[in-house]
C-alpha positions, 0 to 999 in steps of 0.5 A: 479427439485426434480429428479435433486436434488436427482440425484445430491445427489445420485451421490455425495454419490457414493463412486467410482465417481470423485467429490463425497462427500468425495472429496468435504468434503476434499476440503471444510474442508482443514486444516487451514494452506493451507487456511491461506497460500492463504490468506497471499498471498493477503498481498501486499505492498499496504495496501488499496489493501490488505484490499480489497483483504482480505475483498473479500477473506472472502466473497468468502465462509463461510469456508474461514473465518477460515483463518482470524479468531482465530487460537485457541479459544480466540487467534488471528491468525497472519493474524487476527493480521495483518488485525486488525493492517491494519484496525487501520492504514487505519483509521488513514491514511484516517483521516489524509489525509482528514484533509490534503486535506481539503481546499487544493485548497485554500491554498498557494502553500507553505502550499499546498506543505507541505500538499501534501508531508505529504499526499504522505506518505499514498497515498497507503491508500487513494482512487484514487480521493484523490490521484488525488486531490494531483496531481491536486494541484501540477499541478495548481502551478507555474512551480518552485513549480511544480518542488518542488512538483513532487520531494516531491511526487517522494519519494512515487511514488510507492504508487500512482495508475497508472494514477497518476503515469503517471501524476506525471512522465509527469509533471516531464518530461515536466519540465525537458525539459522546456528550460525556467525553472530555473536551480534549478527547472529543477534539482528538476524535474531531481531528481524526475525522478531519484528517481522514475526511478525504479518504471517507466514502460518501456515506461516511462523509454524510455522517461526519457532516451530521455532527453539529460540532464540526459540520460547518468546518467540514464545509470548508475543508481543504484537500491535503497538501502533498509534503515532499518526503526526504529520500536517500540518494541510494535507495537500495542501500537505504532499504538494506539499512531499514532491514538491519534497523528492523532486526535491531529495534524491537525486542522482548524488553522494549523501551519507549525510545525503541518504540518511537524509533520503530515508528520512524523506521515504519515511516521510512518503509512507507516512504521508501515504497513511494520512492520506489514507485517514483523511480518506476514512473520515469521508466514508463514515461521513457518507454511511452516516448520511445514507442511514440517515436517508433510509431511516428518515425521521429 
């Protein structure tokens, strides 16, 4: 063992060898920019996945921590700011979802629909089990309420995992094909498919096109337009106000007004995450531009 270790050290210190000490030091002591670039590529539209990605990235090796720690002593790097905001929003989202799903199976369908709609806004923050609880609750409703439910969650379809996306789509498709369903409820099921269409996989799209009532319309469906989200001038203060609002909103005795307010808060959480991502992107572009200037000398 000692001989092997000595041989390894000797090889590492030989100046002419590939993989020697100089090369290894260069790889581990990369400047902050490249490592931050790697870390920022782990930021996705899904905040729960992003948090897991960054946590796992930091666990890879001690050296990678510099990508998510201070840019300068006493100052946050852009990625650290993003991660802090995402953690705050994640705590608020999970707390709100916990309150909304508590006793969900015992609520009337009307109340459950409000809760499902509100929680759907933060479905990308909650774990698969809670997502499944929301979809289960819709599945256990009467068909007319099921159709309303799938339409409500279709607006946040992309935030669900693949299994629950599949269940939502299948329920919408079954309702859309039910000859006995009231036409208004059937229209809700059709609209759910229209709303979710661009997030369907190829097989689901083929199934949607097999529905005679909407097949022709689907041929001309347009890509969704990006709607600018109103944002606060001070995002950190806004996130702190969200935390307080979550604590004050939903309790044991919850009114319709409280549930509607919970839906708006959940939407604010989702929008704030998007804004936090937007704030991170300019820092990446600035660093890329600086790196380009360094390489060209201009």
